[in-house]
DSSP file (Angstrom, degrees, kcal/mol; ACC not computed):
  #  RESIDUE AA STRUCTURE BP1 BP2  ACC     N-H-->O    O-->H-N    N-H-->O    O-->H-N    TCO  KAPPA ALPHA  PHI   PSI    X-CA   Y-CA   Z-CA
    1    1 A M              0   0    0      0, 0.0     2,-0.4     0, 0.0     0, 0.0   0.000 360.0 360.0 360.0 129.1  147.6   64.0   56.4
    2    2 A S        -     0   0    0      2,-0.0     5,-0.0     3,-0.0     3,-0.0  -0.711 360.0-128.4-103.3 146.9  145.3   62.4   58.6
    3    3 A N    >   -     0   0    0     -2,-0.4     3,-1.0     1,-0.1     4,-0.4  -0.747  11.7-144.7 -88.4 126.6  144.8   58.7   58.9
    4    4 A P  G >  S+     0   0    0      0, 0.0     3,-0.6     0, 0.0    -1,-0.1   0.783 100.6  56.0 -64.9 -23.9  141.1   57.7   58.6
    5    5 A N  G 3  S+     0   0    0      1,-0.2    -2,-0.0    -3,-0.0    -3,-0.0   0.689  99.6  58.8 -79.4 -16.3  141.6   55.0   61.2
    6    6 A S  G <  S+     0   0    0     -3,-1.0    -1,-0.2     2,-0.1     2,-0.1   0.478  78.2 116.4 -92.8  -1.5  143.0   57.4   63.8
    7    7 A R    <   -     0   0    0     -3,-0.6     2,-0.4    -4,-0.4    -5,-0.0  -0.432  69.1-122.6 -67.8 140.5  139.8   59.5   63.8
    8    8 A R        -     0   0    0     -2,-0.1     2,-0.7     1,-0.0    -1,-0.1  -0.674  17.4-143.5 -86.5 136.1  138.0   59.4   67.1
    9    9 A V        -     0   0    0     -2,-0.4     2,-0.4     2,-0.0    -1,-0.0  -0.886  14.2-153.6-100.1 119.2  134.5   58.2   67.0
   10   10 A R        -     0   0    0     -2,-0.7     2,-0.4     2,-0.0    -2,-0.0  -0.748   3.6-158.0 -94.8 134.4  132.2   60.0   69.4
   11   11 A K        +     0   0    0     -2,-0.4     2,-0.3     3,-0.0     3,-0.0  -0.928  22.2 156.8-111.2 141.0  129.2   58.4   70.8
   12   12 A G        -     0   0    0     -2,-0.4     2,-0.2     0, 0.0    -2,-0.0  -0.843  45.7 -62.4-147.2-179.1  126.3   60.5   72.1
   13   13 A I        -     0   0    0     -2,-0.3     0, 0.0     1,-0.1     0, 0.0  -0.493  58.0-107.2 -72.8 138.3  122.6   60.4   72.9
   14   14 A E     >  -     0   0    0     -2,-0.2     4,-2.3     1,-0.1     5,-0.2  -0.389  26.0-120.1 -58.4 139.8  120.4   60.0   70.0
   15   15 A P  H  > S+     0   0    0      0, 0.0     4,-2.3     0, 0.0     5,-0.1   0.850 113.3  51.6 -55.6 -37.7  118.6   63.2   69.0
   16   16 A I  H  > S+     0   0    0      2,-0.2     4,-2.1     1,-0.2     5,-0.2   0.921 110.1  48.1 -63.9 -44.6  115.2   61.5   69.5
   17   17 A V  H  > S+     0   0    0      2,-0.2     4,-2.4     1,-0.2    -1,-0.2   0.898 111.1  51.4 -64.4 -42.6  116.1   60.3   73.0
   18   18 A A  H  X S+     0   0    0     -4,-2.3     4,-2.3     1,-0.2    -1,-0.2   0.923 110.1  49.1 -63.3 -43.6  117.4   63.8   73.9
   19   19 A A  H  X S+     0   0    0     -4,-2.3     4,-1.9     2,-0.2    -2,-0.2   0.892 111.6  48.4 -62.1 -40.1  114.1   65.4   72.7
   20   20 A I  H  X S+     0   0    0     -4,-2.1     4,-2.4     2,-0.2    -2,-0.2   0.923 111.3  50.8 -67.6 -43.9  112.0   63.0   74.7
   21   21 A L  H  X S+     0   0    0     -4,-2.4     4,-2.3     1,-0.2    -2,-0.2   0.892 110.3  49.0 -61.3 -42.8  114.2   63.6   77.8
   22   22 A L  H  X S+     0   0    0     -4,-2.3     4,-2.3     2,-0.2    -1,-0.2   0.877 111.4  49.6 -66.7 -37.6  113.8   67.4   77.4
   23   23 A I  H  X S+     0   0    0     -4,-1.9     4,-2.2     2,-0.2    -2,-0.2   0.920 111.1  49.7 -67.3 -43.2  110.0   67.0   77.1
   24   24 A V  H  X S+     0   0    0     -4,-2.4     4,-2.5     2,-0.2     5,-0.2   0.926 111.7  47.6 -62.7 -46.9  109.8   64.8   80.2
   25   25 A I  H  X S+     0   0    0     -4,-2.3     4,-2.4     1,-0.2    -1,-0.2   0.922 113.0  48.9 -63.8 -42.2  111.9   67.3   82.2
   26   26 A T  H  X S+     0   0    0     -4,-2.3     4,-2.2     2,-0.2    -1,-0.2   0.895 111.6  48.6 -65.5 -38.3  109.8   70.3   81.0
   27   27 A V  H  X S+     0   0    0     -4,-2.2     4,-2.3     2,-0.2    -2,-0.2   0.935 112.5  48.2 -69.4 -44.8  106.5   68.5   81.8
   28   28 A V  H  X S+     0   0    0     -4,-2.5     4,-2.4     1,-0.2     5,-0.2   0.911 112.5  48.6 -60.1 -44.0  107.7   67.5   85.3
   29   29 A A  H  X S+     0   0    0     -4,-2.4     4,-2.4    -5,-0.2    -1,-0.2   0.886 111.5  50.6 -63.1 -38.2  108.9   71.1   86.0
   30   30 A A  H  X S+     0   0    0     -4,-2.2     4,-2.3     2,-0.2    -2,-0.2   0.889 110.4  48.8 -66.1 -40.1  105.6   72.5   84.8
   31   31 A I  H  X S+     0   0    0     -4,-2.3     4,-2.5     2,-0.2    -2,-0.2   0.927 113.1  46.4 -66.9 -44.6  103.6   70.1   87.0
   32   32 A L  H  X S+     0   0    0     -4,-2.4     4,-2.2     1,-0.2    -2,-0.2   0.923 113.7  49.3 -63.7 -43.2  105.7   71.0   90.1
   33   33 A L  H  X S+     0   0    0     -4,-2.4     4,-3.0    -5,-0.2     5,-0.2   0.900 110.4  51.5 -62.6 -40.7  105.4   74.7   89.3
   34   34 A Y  H  X S+     0   0    0     -4,-2.3     4,-2.9     2,-0.2     5,-0.3   0.936 110.0  47.9 -62.4 -47.9  101.6   74.4   88.9
   35   35 A F  H  X S+     0   0    0     -4,-2.5     4,-1.7     2,-0.2    -2,-0.2   0.912 116.1  43.9 -62.8 -39.7  101.2   72.7   92.2
   36   36 A W  H  X S+     0   0    0     -4,-2.2     4,-2.3    -5,-0.2    -2,-0.2   0.957 116.7  46.0 -66.2 -49.3  103.4   75.3   94.0
   37   37 A F  H  X S+     0   0    0     -4,-3.0     4,-3.2     1,-0.2     5,-0.2   0.889 112.1  49.5 -65.8 -41.9  101.8   78.2   92.3
   38   38 A S  H  X S+     0   0    0     -4,-2.9     4,-2.2    -5,-0.2    -1,-0.2   0.898 112.9  47.3 -64.7 -40.2   98.2   77.0   92.8
   39   39 A G  H  X S+     0   0    0     -4,-1.7     4,-1.7    -5,-0.3    -1,-0.2   0.893 114.4  47.7 -65.4 -40.9   98.7   76.4   96.5
   40   40 A Y  H  X S+     0   0    0     -4,-2.3     4,-2.4    -5,-0.2    -2,-0.2   0.935 113.5  47.4 -66.1 -45.3  100.4   79.8   96.8
   41   41 A L  H  X S+     0   0    0     -4,-3.2     4,-3.2     1,-0.2     5,-0.2   0.906 109.5  52.5 -64.3 -40.5   97.6   81.6   94.9
   42   42 A S  H  X S+     0   0    0     -4,-2.2     4,-2.1    -5,-0.2    -1,-0.2   0.919 113.6  42.6 -64.9 -43.4   94.8   79.9   96.8
   43   43 A T  H  X S+     0   0    0     -4,-1.7     4,-1.9     2,-0.2    -1,-0.2   0.882 117.0  47.0 -68.2 -37.9   96.2   80.9  100.2
   44   44 A T  H  X S+     0   0    0     -4,-2.4     4,-2.4    -5,-0.2    -2,-0.2   0.919 112.2  50.2 -70.9 -41.6   97.1   84.4   99.1
   45   45 A T  H  X S+     0   0    0     -4,-3.2     4,-2.5     2,-0.2     5,-0.2   0.907 110.1  50.6 -60.4 -45.2   93.6   84.9   97.4
   46   46 A T  H  X S+     0   0    0     -4,-2.1     4,-1.8    -5,-0.2    -1,-0.2   0.922 112.2  47.3 -60.2 -44.9   91.8   83.8  100.6
   47   47 A R  H  X S+     0   0    0     -4,-1.9     4,-2.0     1,-0.2    -2,-0.2   0.923 112.7  48.0 -62.3 -45.7   93.9   86.1  102.7
   48   48 A V  H  X S+     0   0    0     -4,-2.4     4,-3.1     1,-0.2     5,-0.3   0.906 110.2  51.8 -62.9 -45.0   93.3   89.1  100.4
   49   49 A S  H  X S+     0   0    0     -4,-2.5     4,-1.5     1,-0.2    -1,-0.2   0.864 110.2  49.2 -65.2 -33.8   89.6   88.5  100.2
   50   50 A Q  H  < S+     0   0    0     -4,-1.8    -1,-0.2    -5,-0.2    -2,-0.2   0.896 115.6  43.8 -69.4 -38.1   89.3   88.4  103.9
   51   51 A I  H  < S+     0   0    0     -4,-2.0    -2,-0.2     1,-0.2    -1,-0.2   0.910 118.8  41.7 -70.7 -43.1   91.3   91.7  104.2
   52   52 A S  H  < S+     0   0    0     -4,-3.1    -2,-0.2    -5,-0.2    -1,-0.2   0.676  85.7 106.4 -85.8 -17.6   89.5   93.5  101.4
   53   53 A A     <  -     0   0    0     -4,-1.5     2,-0.1    -5,-0.3    26,-0.0  -0.453  69.5-132.4 -64.0 124.9   85.9   92.4  102.2
   54   54 A P        -     0   0    0      0, 0.0    26,-0.5     0, 0.0     2,-0.4  -0.429  14.0-111.5 -78.0 155.8   84.1   95.4  103.7
   55   55 A E        -     0   0    0     24,-0.1     2,-0.4    -2,-0.1    28,-0.0  -0.692  38.0-172.9 -78.9 132.9   82.1   95.3  106.8
   56   56 A E        +     0   0    0     -2,-0.4    22,-1.9    25,-0.3    23,-1.5  -0.953  15.0 148.1-137.1 120.2   78.4   95.8  105.9
   57   57 A A  E     -A   77   0A   0     -2,-0.4     2,-0.4    20,-0.3    20,-0.2  -0.954  23.4-154.9-142.5 160.5   75.6   96.2  108.4
   58   58 A Q  E     -A   76   0A   0     18,-2.5    18,-2.5    -2,-0.3     2,-0.6  -0.992  19.4-128.1-138.6 147.4   72.3   98.1  108.7
   59   59 A I  E     -A   75   0A   0     -2,-0.4    16,-0.3   102,-0.3     3,-0.1  -0.853  20.4-170.9 -91.5 118.8   70.3   99.3  111.4
   60   60 A I  E     -     0   0A   0     14,-2.6     2,-0.3    -2,-0.6    15,-0.2   0.851  61.5 -27.0 -84.0 -34.2   66.8   98.0  110.9
   61   61 A G  E     -A   74   0A   0     13,-1.1    13,-2.7     2,-0.0     2,-0.4  -0.985  49.4-135.2-169.7 168.3   65.0  100.0  113.6
   62   62 A V  E     -A   73   0A   0     -2,-0.3     2,-0.5    11,-0.2    11,-0.2  -0.999   9.3-165.5-138.6 133.2   65.4  101.9  116.9
   63   63 A N  E     -A   72   0A   0      9,-3.0     9,-3.0    -2,-0.4     2,-0.5  -0.970   8.5-164.5-122.1 118.1   63.1  101.8  119.9
   64   64 A Y  E     -A   71   0A   0     -2,-0.5     7,-0.2   101,-0.3    -2,-0.0  -0.883   5.8-172.6-105.7 130.7   63.5  104.5  122.6
   65   65 A N  E >>> -A   70   0A   0      5,-2.7     5,-1.8    -2,-0.5     4,-0.7  -0.889   2.6-175.4-121.1  96.3   61.9  104.1  126.0
   66   66 A P  T 345S+     0   0    0      0, 0.0     3,-0.3     0, 0.0    -1,-0.1   0.802  80.5  60.5 -65.4 -29.3   62.4  107.3  128.1
   67   67 A S  T 345S+     0   0    0      1,-0.2    -2,-0.0     3,-0.1     0, 0.0   0.863 115.9  31.7 -68.1 -34.7   60.8  105.8  131.2
   68   68 A S  T <45S-     0   0    0     -3,-0.5    -1,-0.2     2,-0.2    69,-0.2   0.385 104.8-125.3 -99.3   3.4   63.4  103.0  131.5
   69   69 A S  T  <5 +     0   0    0     -4,-0.7    68,-2.9    -3,-0.3    69,-0.5   0.931  65.1 137.3  51.6  51.0   66.3  105.1  130.0
   70   70 A Q  E   < -AB  65 136A   0     -5,-1.8    -5,-2.7    66,-0.2     2,-0.5  -0.987  41.6-163.7-134.5 135.1   66.8  102.4  127.4
   71   71 A L  E     -AB  64 135A   0     64,-2.7    64,-3.0    -2,-0.4     2,-0.6  -0.983   9.4-159.7-117.3 123.6   67.5  102.5  123.7
   72   72 A I  E     -AB  63 134A   0     -9,-3.0    -9,-3.0    -2,-0.5     2,-0.5  -0.924   6.5-168.2-107.1 121.1   67.0   99.3  121.7
   73   73 A V  E     -AB  62 133A   0     60,-2.6    60,-3.2    -2,-0.6     2,-0.6  -0.954   9.9-152.2-114.5 124.2   68.8   99.2  118.3
   74   74 A Y  E     +AB  61 132A   0    -13,-2.7   -14,-2.6    -2,-0.5   -13,-1.1  -0.844  25.1 175.6 -98.0 119.4   68.0   96.4  115.9
   75   75 A V  E     -AB  59 131A   0     56,-2.6    56,-2.4    -2,-0.6     2,-0.4  -0.941  15.0-164.4-129.4 146.2   71.0   95.7  113.7
   76   76 A Q  E     -AB  58 130A   0    -18,-2.5   -18,-2.5    -2,-0.3     2,-0.7  -0.996  20.6-131.3-133.5 140.0   71.7   93.1  110.9
   77   77 A N  E     +A   57   0A   0     52,-2.5    51,-1.9    -2,-0.4   -20,-0.3  -0.795  30.7 167.4 -83.8 112.2   75.0   92.0  109.4
   78   78 A V        +     0   0    0    -22,-1.9   -21,-0.2    -2,-0.7    -1,-0.1   0.304  48.7  90.0-109.2   8.6   74.5   92.1  105.6
   79   79 A G  S    S-     0   0    0    -23,-1.5    49,-0.3     2,-0.3   -24,-0.1  -0.220  86.0-109.0 -94.1-174.4   78.2   91.7  104.6
   80   80 A Q  S    S+     0   0    0    -26,-0.5    47,-0.2    47,-0.1   -25,-0.1   0.475  94.8  57.4 -96.9  -4.2   80.3   88.7  104.0
   81   81 A I  S    S-     0   0    0    -27,-0.3   -25,-0.3    45,-0.1    -2,-0.3  -0.883  91.8 -95.0-126.1 156.4   82.5   88.9  107.2
   82   82 A P        -     0   0    0      0, 0.0     2,-0.4     0, 0.0    44,-0.2  -0.378  37.7-153.0 -68.8 149.8   81.6   89.0  110.8
   83   83 A I  E     -E  125   0B   0     42,-2.5    42,-3.1    -4,-0.1     2,-0.5  -0.931   6.5-152.6-123.1 148.7   81.4   92.4  112.5
   84   84 A T  E     -E  124   0B   0     -2,-0.4    71,-2.0    40,-0.3     2,-0.7  -0.971   9.0-155.3-122.8 112.8   81.9   93.4  116.2
   85   85 A I  E     +EF 123 154B   0     38,-2.9    38,-1.9    -2,-0.5    69,-0.2  -0.789  29.4 153.6 -90.0 117.4   80.0   96.4  117.4
   86   86 A N  E     +     0   0B   0     67,-2.0     2,-0.3    -2,-0.7    68,-0.2   0.439  54.1  45.0-126.7  -0.6   81.8   98.0  120.3
   87   87 A Q  E     - F   0 153B   0     66,-1.5    66,-2.3    16,-0.1     2,-0.3  -0.987  54.3-179.7-142.2 152.6   80.9  101.7  120.4
   88   88 A A  E     - F   0 152B   0     14,-0.4    14,-2.5    -2,-0.3     2,-0.3  -0.982   2.7-179.8-151.5 142.3   77.7  103.6  120.1
   89   89 A Y  E     -GF 101 151B   0     62,-2.6    62,-2.4    -2,-0.3     2,-0.5  -0.915  23.9-135.1-134.4 160.0   76.8  107.3  120.2
   90   90 A I  E     -GF 100 150B   0     10,-2.3     9,-3.5    -2,-0.3    10,-1.5  -0.994  30.8-166.4-115.8 128.9   73.7  109.5  119.9
   91   91 A L  E     -GF  98 149B   0     58,-3.4    58,-2.3    -2,-0.5     2,-0.3  -0.785  28.8-101.3-114.1 156.2   74.2  112.5  117.6
   92   92 A S  E  >  - F   0 148B   0      5,-2.3     4,-1.7    -2,-0.3    56,-0.2  -0.586  29.0-139.2 -69.8 133.5   72.3  115.7  117.1
   93   93 A S  T  4 S+     0   0    0     54,-0.9    -1,-0.1    -2,-0.3    55,-0.1   0.743  98.1  43.2 -71.0 -19.9   70.4  115.3  113.8
   94   94 A T  T  4 S+     0   0    0     53,-0.2    -1,-0.2     3,-0.1    54,-0.0   0.890 130.7  18.0 -90.1 -45.2   71.1  118.8  112.7
   95   95 A T  T  4 S-     0   0    0      2,-0.1    -2,-0.2     0, 0.0     3,-0.1   0.584  88.8-134.5-103.8 -13.5   74.8  119.3  113.5
   96   96 A L     <  +     0   0    0     -4,-1.7     2,-0.3     1,-0.2    -3,-0.1   0.736  53.4 148.9  58.9  27.3   75.8  115.5  113.9
   97   97 A N        -     0   0    0      1,-0.1    -5,-2.3    -5,-0.0     2,-0.3  -0.643  57.6 -98.0 -81.4 147.6   77.7  116.4  117.1
   98   98 A I  E     -G   91   0B   0     -2,-0.3    -7,-0.3    -7,-0.2     3,-0.1  -0.488  36.6-178.9 -68.3 128.8   77.9  113.7  119.7
   99   99 A I  E     -     0   0B   0     -9,-3.5     2,-0.3     1,-0.4    -8,-0.2   0.840  66.5 -21.5 -92.1 -46.6   75.3  114.3  122.4
  100  100 A C  E     -G   90   0B   0    -10,-1.5   -10,-2.3    40,-0.1     2,-0.5  -0.992  59.4-112.5-159.3 160.0   76.4  111.2  124.5
  101  101 A T  E     -G   89   0B   0     -2,-0.3   -12,-0.3   -12,-0.2     2,-0.2  -0.864  35.9-133.8 -95.6 131.1   78.2  107.9  124.4
  102  102 A L        -     0   0    0    -14,-2.5     2,-0.6    -2,-0.5   -14,-0.4  -0.568   5.1-140.8 -87.8 148.5   76.0  104.9  124.9
  103  103 A T  E     -C  136   0A   0     33,-1.0    33,-2.2    -2,-0.2     2,-0.6  -0.936  16.0-136.0-111.4 119.6   76.7  102.0  127.2
  104  104 A L  E     +C  135   0A   0     -2,-0.6    31,-0.2    31,-0.2     3,-0.1  -0.627  28.8 171.9 -78.3 119.7   75.8   98.6  125.8
  105  105 A T  E     -     0   0A   0     29,-2.8    13,-1.5    -2,-0.6     2,-0.3   0.847  58.5 -22.8 -97.6 -40.5   74.2   96.7  128.7
  106  106 A S  E     -CD 134 117A   0     28,-1.3    28,-3.3    11,-0.3    -1,-0.4  -0.971  52.9-154.1-162.1 171.1   72.9   93.6  126.9
  107  107 A Y  E     -CD 133 116A   0      9,-2.7     9,-3.8    -2,-0.3     2,-0.4  -0.973   6.6-148.2-149.6 161.1   71.9   92.1  123.6
  108  108 A S  E     -C  132   0A   0     24,-2.1    24,-2.9    -2,-0.3     7,-0.1  -0.993  16.1-144.3-136.1 131.6   69.6   89.4  122.1
  109  109 A S  S    S+     0   0    0     -2,-0.4    22,-0.2     5,-0.3     5,-0.1  -0.933  94.3  31.0-136.0 111.5   70.4   87.5  119.0
  110  110 A P  S >  S-     0   0    0      0, 0.0     3,-2.1     0, 0.0    21,-0.2   0.550 103.1-122.3 -66.4 166.5   68.0   86.8  117.3
  111  111 A P  T 3  S+     0   0    0      0, 0.0    -2,-0.1     0, 0.0    20,-0.1   0.750 108.1  56.9 -56.6 -27.8   66.1   89.9  118.4
  112  112 A S  T 3  S+     0   0    0      2,-0.1     3,-0.1     3,-0.0    -3,-0.1   0.577  90.6  93.8 -81.6  -8.8   63.2   87.8  119.8
  113  113 A A  S <  S-     0   0    0     -3,-2.1     2,-0.1     1,-0.1     3,-0.1  -0.215  91.3 -78.9 -78.1 172.1   65.4   85.8  122.2
  114  114 A T        -     0   0    0      1,-0.1    -5,-0.3    -5,-0.1    -1,-0.1  -0.443  55.7-103.2 -70.6 144.2   66.1   86.5  125.8
  115  115 A S        -     0   0    0     -7,-0.1     2,-0.3    -2,-0.1    -7,-0.3  -0.400  32.0-156.9 -77.8 148.7   68.7   89.2  126.4
  116  116 A T  E     -D  107   0A   0     -9,-3.8    -9,-2.7    -2,-0.1     2,-0.1  -0.905  31.2 -95.8-119.1 145.1   72.2   88.4  127.4
  117  117 A T  E     -D  106   0A   0     -2,-0.3   -11,-0.3   -11,-0.2   -12,-0.1  -0.417  47.1-120.0 -62.2 133.1   74.7   90.5  129.2
  118  118 A A        -     0   0    0    -13,-1.5     5,-0.1    -2,-0.1    -1,-0.1  -0.546  23.3-119.1 -79.5 137.8   77.0   92.1  126.6
  119  119 A P    >   -     0   0    0      0, 0.0     3,-1.3     0, 0.0    -1,-0.1  -0.344  21.5-116.1 -70.7 157.1   80.7   91.4  126.7
  120  120 A A  T 3  S+     0   0    0      1,-0.3     3,-0.1    -2,-0.0   -16,-0.1   0.773 113.5  59.7 -65.3 -27.1   83.1   94.3  127.2
  121  121 A S  T 3  S-     0   0    0      1,-0.3    -1,-0.3     3,-0.0     2,-0.1   0.565 114.5-109.6 -78.5  -7.0   84.6   93.6  123.8
  122  122 A G    <   -     0   0    0     -3,-1.3     2,-0.5   -36,-0.1    -1,-0.3  -0.441  38.1 -56.2 108.4 177.5   81.3   94.2  122.0
  123  123 A V  E     -E   85   0B   0    -38,-1.9   -38,-2.9    -2,-0.1     2,-0.5  -0.863  44.9-151.5-100.1 126.0   78.8   92.1  120.2
  124  124 A T  E     -E   84   0B   0     -2,-0.5     2,-0.4   -40,-0.3   -40,-0.3  -0.844   9.5-168.9-101.8 133.1   79.8   90.1  117.2
  125  125 A L  E     -E   83   0B   0    -42,-3.1   -42,-2.5    -2,-0.5     3,-0.1  -0.977   9.5-148.8-117.2 126.1   77.4   89.3  114.3
  126  126 A T    >   -     0   0    0     -2,-0.4     3,-2.0   -44,-0.2   -49,-0.3  -0.376  49.5 -56.5 -83.6 171.1   78.1   86.7  111.6
  127  127 A Y  T 3  S+     0   0    0      1,-0.3    -1,-0.2   -47,-0.2   -49,-0.2  -0.180 124.3   4.7 -51.1 129.1   76.8   87.0  108.1
  128  128 A G  T 3  S+     0   0    0    -51,-1.9    -1,-0.3   -49,-0.3     2,-0.2   0.318 100.0 125.0  80.2  -7.5   73.0   87.3  107.9
  129  129 A N    <   -     0   0    0     -3,-2.0   -52,-2.5   -53,-0.0     2,-0.3  -0.509  40.0-164.6 -83.4 150.8   72.5   87.4  111.7
  130  130 A S  E     -B   76   0A   0    -54,-0.2     2,-0.3    -2,-0.2   -54,-0.2  -0.887   5.4-173.8-129.9 166.8   70.7   90.2  113.5
  131  131 A A  E     -B   75   0A   0    -56,-2.4   -56,-2.6    -2,-0.3     2,-0.6  -0.982  27.3-124.2-154.4 156.7   70.5   91.3  117.1
  132  132 A A  E     -BC  74 108A   0    -24,-2.9   -24,-2.1    -2,-0.3     2,-0.5  -0.955  29.3-156.5-104.5 122.2   68.7   93.7  119.4
  133  133 A L  E     -BC  73 107A   0    -60,-3.2   -60,-2.6    -2,-0.6     2,-0.6  -0.897   2.8-151.2-105.8 126.6   71.3   95.8  121.2
  134  134 A Y  E     -BC  72 106A   0    -28,-3.3   -29,-2.8    -2,-0.5   -28,-1.3  -0.851  16.7-175.2-101.2 119.8   70.2   97.3  124.5
  135  135 A F  E     -BC  71 104A   0    -64,-3.0   -64,-2.7    -2,-0.6     2,-0.5  -0.905  23.8-127.9-116.5 143.8   71.8  100.6  125.5
  136  136 A S  E     -BC  70 103A   0    -33,-2.2   -33,-1.0    -2,-0.4   -66,-0.2  -0.743  20.2-177.7 -85.5 128.0   71.5  102.6  128.7
  137  137 A T    >   +     0   0    0    -68,-2.9     3,-1.5    -2,-0.5     5,-0.2   0.130  49.0 114.1-111.1  22.4   70.6  106.3  128.0
  138  138 A S  T 3  S+     0   0    0    -69,-0.5    -1,-0.1     1,-0.3   -68,-0.1   0.818  78.4  51.7 -63.6 -27.1   70.7  107.4  131.7
  139  139 A A  T 3  S+     0   0    0     -3,-0.2     2,-0.3   -38,-0.1    -1,-0.3   0.524 100.2  82.0 -86.2  -2.5   73.8  109.6  130.9
  140  140 A C    <   -     0   0    0     -3,-1.5     2,-0.6   -40,-0.1   -40,-0.1  -0.735  66.5-149.8-103.5 146.3   72.0  111.3  128.0
  141  141 A S        +     0   0    0     -2,-0.3     2,-0.5   -42,-0.1    -3,-0.1  -0.851  26.0 177.3-114.6  94.6   69.5  114.1  128.1
  142  142 A L        -     0   0    0     -2,-0.6     6,-0.0    -5,-0.2    -2,-0.0  -0.848  22.8-133.3-104.8 131.4   67.2  113.6  125.1
  143  143 A S    >   -     0   0    0     -2,-0.5     3,-0.7     1,-0.1    23,-0.2  -0.534  27.2-105.3 -78.5 145.6   64.3  115.9  124.5
  144  144 A P  T 3  S+     0   0    0      0, 0.0    -1,-0.1     0, 0.0     3,-0.1  -0.366  99.9  16.5 -70.5 150.7   60.9  114.5  123.8
  145  145 A N  T 3  S+     0   0    0      1,-0.2     2,-0.3    -2,-0.1    -2,-0.0   0.852  98.9 127.6  59.0  36.6   59.6  114.7  120.2
  146  146 A S    <   -     0   0    0     -3,-0.7    20,-2.1   -53,-0.0     2,-0.4  -0.895  59.2-116.8-124.5 155.5   63.1  115.4  118.8
  147  147 A L  E     + H   0 165B   0     -2,-0.3   -54,-0.9    18,-0.2     2,-0.3  -0.743  36.3 168.3 -93.9 136.5   65.2  113.8  116.1
  148  148 A Y  E     -FH  92 164B   0     16,-3.2    16,-2.7    -2,-0.4     2,-0.4  -0.881  27.7-130.9-136.1 169.2   68.4  112.2  116.9
  149  149 A V  E     -FH  91 163B   0    -58,-2.3   -58,-3.4    -2,-0.3     2,-0.5  -0.989  12.7-151.9-122.0 131.0   70.9  109.9  115.1
  150  150 A V  E     -FH  90 162B   0     12,-3.0    12,-1.6    -2,-0.4     2,-0.5  -0.885  13.5-164.3 -98.7 135.2   72.3  106.7  116.6
  151  151 A K  E     -FH  89 161B   0    -62,-2.4   -62,-2.6    -2,-0.5     2,-0.4  -0.985   4.3-165.5-127.5 121.3   75.8  105.8  115.4
  152  152 A L  E     -FH  88 160B   0      8,-2.9     8,-2.6    -2,-0.5     2,-0.4  -0.862   6.6-160.6-102.1 138.7   77.2  102.3  115.8
  153  153 A V  E     -FH  87 159B   0    -66,-2.3   -67,-2.0    -2,-0.4   -66,-1.5  -0.984   7.3-144.2-125.1 132.9   80.9  101.8  115.3
  154  154 A T  E >   -F   85   0B   0      4,-2.3     3,-1.5    -2,-0.4   -69,-0.2  -0.348  33.1 -99.9 -88.1 172.2   82.5   98.4  114.7
  155  155 A A  T 3  S+     0   0    0    -71,-2.0   -70,-0.1     1,-0.3    -1,-0.1   0.788 125.5  50.2 -61.9 -32.1   85.9   97.2  115.9
  156  156 A K  T 3  S-     0   0    0    -72,-0.2    -1,-0.3     2,-0.1  -101,-0.1   0.383 124.0-103.0 -91.4   0.7   87.4   98.0  112.4
  157  157 A G    <   +     0   0    0     -3,-1.5     2,-0.2     1,-0.3    -2,-0.1   0.465  67.4 150.1  95.8   2.7   85.9  101.5  112.4
  158  158 A T        -     0   0    0      1,-0.0    -4,-2.3    -5,-0.0     2,-0.4  -0.541  36.1-143.6 -72.9 135.2   82.9  101.1  110.1
  159  159 A Q  E     -H  153   0B   0     -2,-0.2     2,-0.4    -6,-0.2    -6,-0.2  -0.868  15.8-171.4-106.2 130.7   80.1  103.5  111.0
  160  160 A I  E     -H  152   0B   0     -8,-2.6    -8,-2.9    -2,-0.4     2,-0.3  -0.987  12.0-173.0-120.0 124.3   76.4  102.6  110.8
  161  161 A T  E     +H  151   0B   0     -2,-0.4  -102,-0.3   -10,-0.2     2,-0.3  -0.838  11.5 176.7-121.2 158.4   73.9  105.5  111.4
  162  162 A Y  E     -H  150   0B   0    -12,-1.6   -12,-3.0    -2,-0.3     2,-0.4  -0.937  23.7-133.2-158.3 133.9   70.1  105.6  111.7
  163  163 A Q  E     +H  149   0B   0     -2,-0.3     2,-0.3   -14,-0.2   -14,-0.3  -0.749  32.9 167.6 -92.6 134.0   67.8  108.6  112.5
  164  164 A F  E     -H  148   0B   0    -16,-2.7   -16,-3.2    -2,-0.4     2,-0.3  -0.937  26.1-131.6-141.3 163.0   65.1  108.2  115.1
  165  165 A S  E      H  147   0B   0     -2,-0.3  -101,-0.3   -18,-0.2   -18,-0.2  -0.886 360.0 360.0-117.7 152.1   62.7  110.3  117.1
  166  166 A T              0   0    0    -20,-2.1   -19,-0.1    -2,-0.3    -1,-0.1   0.466 360.0 360.0 -94.7 360.0   62.1  110.3  120.8
């Protein structure tokens, strides 16, 4: 038989106070998680978009001058990321075999500006910019009134081609 006076009285947190405390802890945790996750996602998304954005460029035209052994290629960056053109070739229009490797001597950007000596690393074009690329064709033997393909290659390996006649 138990004595009612000997019963221990336990004191605890009121249920309402406990519920409010749980809600406050949950909201604070959600806010901290949101700030961490949004910062993480924004930096990751930026990195992925830069990696996955393709290089896009087009050759607007080509001008071949046999007397000066010079090929002028007009190119424009139409993509969202900068491109660096560092290799160029002339291909046979029928077999697409390489006839010769072109040497970039100078460029002008915009095309109407005075030409500048091209750096060894290639010419970089930002979004929307265009340039005239001057190549020496002295190592090439191009026949008059023939079709050829000029192929430009970027530092990332993107290839841009254009058919022209001599």
